[in-house]
N, C-alpha and C positions, 0 to 999 in steps of 0.2 A: 358179477362183480361192479360197482361203479367205475366208471372211468376215471371218477376223483380219487380213486382208493390210493391211500399213501401220499396225495400231494399235501404239500406243506403249505399252509395259507397264514397269512399276517392280516389281521383287521384291526384297524385303529379305532379307539372307542368300542371294543367289543364285548365288554361285560355288563350291559345295559341296555334298555330300548331295542331299536332295531339292530344295533350291533351284536347284540346278545342274540336275537332271533336268526341272524346271519350265521353267527358261530354254531348256533344249535344245528341249524340245517347243513352247514358245511361238515359239521361232525357226524351228522347221520348218512351224508355221501360219502363218508370214510377218510375225511381229510384230516390232517395233524394241524394241531393249531397253535398260533402265538397271538394273545389278545394284549392289546395296550389298554391301560386303565390310568385312572387319576385318583379315584375315589376308592378307598380300600373296602367300605361297606358293599359296594357294587361288586367288587373283585370277589369278596368272600361269599356273596350272594350266587355268583355265577360258578364259583368252584363247587358250591354245595349242590348244583344241578348237575355237574360233570360227574362227580361222585356217585349221586344218587341214580343216574342213568347208568353207570358202571363204564363211563367213557373214559378214555387217556385225558389225562390232566393237562390242560393247554400250558405253554410257557407264557408266565405273566410278565409284560413288559410295561414298566411304568413309565409314561411319556407324555410331555406336553407337545401336541401338535406344533405349535410355535417355535420348538427347539430343534434348530437344525442338526446341530452338534447331536442331541439326543437321538435324531432319527438315524443318523449315521451309526450310531453305537447298537441302535435297535437292530438294523439291518446285519450287522456284525454278528450280534448276539443269536438272533434267529438262525443265521446261517450256520455258525458255529454249534449252535445246540442241535440242529435236525440234519447238518449236512448239505442241504440246498432249500431254494424258496422258490415256490412254484405258483403262488397265487398272492397278489396284493389287492385289498379292499380296503379303499380309503373311505372310512365311513363318518368318522368324528366330525361332528358338528354343533353349532348353536344356532338356537331359533329365537331371534331378538326382534321385536317390534317396536314401531314408533314412527312419527312423521319424519320422513327422509328430508323434508324441508328445513327442519330444526337439528339434522344431525351434525355430531362434531367429528373434528377428526378421530378421536378415540372410538366413536361408534365406527367409523370406517375401518380403523385400523384393527380393531377388535373383529369384528364379524367378517370382513373379508381376509383378513389374517387367518383365521381358524377355517373357516367354509371353503376358501379357494387355495390360500398359502399351505394350509395342512395337507391339500391335495397335492400340491406342487412338491411340497417337502418329501412326502410319500414317494412319488415318483422318481424324485433325483436319487432318494436313498436307496430303493428296493429294486429299480429297473436293472442296474447291473447284476444284482443277484439273480433276477429272472433270465437275463440273457445268458447266464453263465450255466444255467440249468438246462435240463431237457425234457423232453415229451410235453404232456399237455401244461400249458401255461396260460395264465389269465390276469389281466388288469380289471378290476371292477371300482367305478368311482359311483359314489351314492350322492346325488344331486336331489331332485324334488321336482313335482310339477311347477313349482314356481320357478322351473327353468325353462318353462312356456308361458305360465299364467302370472301376469303382473296384477298387483292391487296397491291400494293405498296406504297400507300399515306394514309392509314389510320390504321397503326399498332397497336396502342394502343387503338384506337377506336373499332377495331376488336377483341382485346384480352378482351376488357370489354364486348362486346356482346356474345363473345364464354363463357365468364365466367357467364352471366346472364342465357345462354342458360343451362349450365351444372347444375347451381344451380336450375333452374326452373324444369328441366327434373327428378331432384333428389327429390325436395319438393314434386313434386305431388304423388310420392309413400308414402310419410308420411301423405300428407293431404287427400287423398281419403280414407282412412280408417276411417279418423275423419269426414268423411262427407261433406269436402270442397273441392271444384273443384279448380283446378289449371291449369293455360293455359301460354304457352310460345307464344307470338305474334312476329312475324318477318316480318314487313313492309318493303318495299322497298320505291322507290320515292314517296314522299307526298308533296302537293304542300304547303310548309312552309318556313319559314326563317331560317330553322335548319342549313343551311351552313354557317351563320354568327357569329357561337360561338365564334370563336375566336376574335371578337371585344367586347366581354364580359368577357374576361379574368379576373379573379379577381386578386387583387395586390398580394396575397400572393402567387399566382401561376405563378409570372412575368417572372421568369427566364426560359424563354423558350430555347430549343436547336433547335427550327424549324427556327429560325431568324426572321427578322422582316416581318410583314404580308405585302404581297403584295395585296394592296386593289383593283387595277384592277384586277389581276388574279382570286382572291377570288370572287369579283362581277360577273365574267365572268362565273366562276363555278357555281354560283347561279342562273344563267339564265336555266340550266339544271332543277331545281326544279319546274319551271313554267310547265314542262311536267308532273308533278306528279299527283297522285290520290288525290282527294278531300278530306280533313280531315275528313269531316263528311262520306263520303262512306266509308272509312278505319273503322270508329268507329262502323257503321253500320254492317259491316262484323265481327268484334270483338264481337260483342254482340250477332251475329248469332251463333259464334264458341263456346261463353261461353254457350249459350242454348242448343247446342249439345254436351256440355262437353268435347270438344276437349281438348286434351293435348296440340296440337301444332295448332296454326292458323297462316296461310298464306295469306295476304289480297292481293297479286298479284300474275298473273298467268304466269309471262314472265320467268320463271327460269328452265323450264323442261331441257334445254341443257346443264345447269350448273350442276343440280343434276344428270344427267346420267352420266355426267364426273367424279363427286365425287364418284358415285358408281363403276364405271369402274376402276377409279384409286386404289380406296380402296381395290377392289377385286385382281386386279392385283400385289398389294403391299403385300398380304398377302404370305407367304412361301407355298411352294408347296411340303408338307408332311404331315404325320399324325401324330396328338398329342396323347401322351400316354394316356390309359383309365384313370388314375388318374386327370388329368388334363381336359379331357373331363367331367367327373364327377362334378368338381368343378363348372364349367361353366354350365353344367344342372342345378345346385342347384342355381345357380344365376338367370337365366333365370325363374325357376319356382319360385322363391321368388318374383321377378319382376312382373310376371303376378298375382300371389297371392296378392300382395298389391294393385293393379290395381282392384282387384275383392273385396277388402275390409278388407284383414287381415293386422294387425299390423305386421310387419317384424322386427325382433331382428337379430343380429349378428350370433345367434346361428343356424340359419334358412339357413346360408350361408355353412356349413361344415357338 
């Protein structure tokens, strides 16, 4: 029997794309599901898959991830329906591209609001439920390889994923002592329609600095996604990483060259001199506190000096 059998999982944006692949993999691992959605057609298509596979129908939760009150209601709804919540997967996001030097406040507010704010909203709403539950529990935050790799056409998207990475890596130190696992997931190209987010831009964020959408150009870019990994394969790899209690889950293998360059560039950027003993001691204490947290000790600020 799977260690996840009977665990209750909430997945934001869980009815299409990678979110649906994760939902399918979670279901195959024996989890009971609550899936948030906005698009009724995507929800109906997801429902057909669960019915065709003879799986338990998920609890469908209509949710705008920018809506904090909606998140609180969703958390209460899931707990009331299932009796407990064990797994939170913050997956919902938008992929929007454009010249960051031309970006407007609306561009920043929408992309950061969904990709980072949605994760923060999920954590605030659902962590009390996970803390109140018992047994195997886990927080999964979906970022992107953009959390490590920057580029000229996805500056705000990249910033949002860097933010999710930093939040998740830090949160792990707080959750492990509570017996709750925490994983940062950084997928790369997935066979989805994530590229077309700009077509679904909400009216309240309409004042973009990126200019009018070039439909033909964006659709051409979307053809690259056909080479992507199957969402269910990615979801299956995520479940495997959760089972191994990995803090960092990479789903794609093709980035060794990039990480070597990051490593080499980072070491080359360090000044070539010796730090004074008192600064070395501060950093030793920081490292020791991090190791102690992952070993199960609750860390306070007094542990850092």
